[in-house]
N, C-alpha and C positions, 0 to 999 in steps of 0.2 A: 422233399421239402414239404413241411406242413403249411397249410393255408393260414393266412392271417386270421386273428379272432373275428374281424368283420366279415371275412368270407365264410368262416365256419358257422357264423350265427345268422346268416341271411336266411329268410324263410325258404324252405324247400317246396317247390311246387309239385304237388302230386297229380296223378292222372284223374282221380275221382273227385267229385264235388265236395265230399265231406272233409278231406284232408286240407283243402284250402281254407275251410272255416276254422279248423283247429289252429292253423298257422297264422291266420290273420290277426289274432290277438297278440301274437308275439311281436309283430312289428310295432305295436303301440308301446311295448315295454322295452324298447331299445335303450331308453334313458336309464332304466333300472339296471341293465347290464353294464352300460358305460360307467355309471356312477360306482358300481361295485368293482369294476376293473381298476378304476382310479384309486379306490380305497384300498385295494389289495397292495398296490405299489406303496402307499403310505404306511400300511400295516407292516409290510416287510422291512421297510427302512427303520421303523420304530423298534421292531423285534431285533434287528441286527445291532441296534444301539443298546439293547438290553431292557427295553420297555415293553413288557408283556401287556397286552390290551384285552379287555373283555370283548365279547361279540359286538361288532359295530351295528347299531340300529339303523335300519333303512325302511323308510315309510313309503307306502304306495297306496294309490287310490283305486287300484284294480284288484278286486277281491279274487278273481279267477287266477291271476298271476301269483298272488300271495298264497293262495291255496295250493297251487301246483308246486311252488318252491318249498312250502312247508309240509308237503306230502299229505295234505288234507283232501286234495282233489286229484283223482287219477284220470288222466286223459284217456280216451278210448284208443287213440292211435299215438303211442309214444314215438314211433318211428317218424311220424310227421311233425313232431314237436320240435321247436327250435332248439338248437344245441345250447343256446343261451340259457334256457330253463334248466337243462341238465347241469351246466356249469354253476348256475346260481344255487341249485339244489345241493350240489357237492360242497360248495362253500358254506352253506347253512349247516350241513351235516358235520363239517369240520369245526363248527362253532366259531367261524370267522365273522359271520353276519347273523343278525336277528331281523328277519323281515316281518313287518306288521302292517296291518291295514288301518287306514283312517279315511273318512270321507273327503272328497276333493275340496269341500268348502273350508276345511281346516288347513289345507295345504296352500300356503301363501305363494309358493312358486308356481302353482298351477294356474293362477290368475293370468299370468303373462302368456301362457300357451293357448289360451282360449280367445275366440273372437266374441266380443260383447258389443251390443248396440251402444250408441252414444248415451242413451238414457241410463245405462247401467253404471257409468262411471260417476264417481263423486268429485265435486270441485273442492 
């Protein structure tokens, strides 16, 4: 029996100190993987109904994750890399998704995930 996607994509803890650093960025991008998984379900439904779709754009504010998924950044230790990145990379190569980077200040959904002091909020 295959493990669930959540079990396959949990960070693997390596013995040496370097592999933990490579993996730690993956836990930040769990949302990138979850959103893509949900979008695949919707894309499959639309394709079964006869509606072909162009690659779905997915925005991220993590330039390292975007570089890994788009094959612009080659990690030193791919064995230690999250399986989520491999899955996202495969889907991008299949032209199902188009991952792109924008700074977090333009990402309106990012505001709710950050802790801001009271002086930061507008009335």
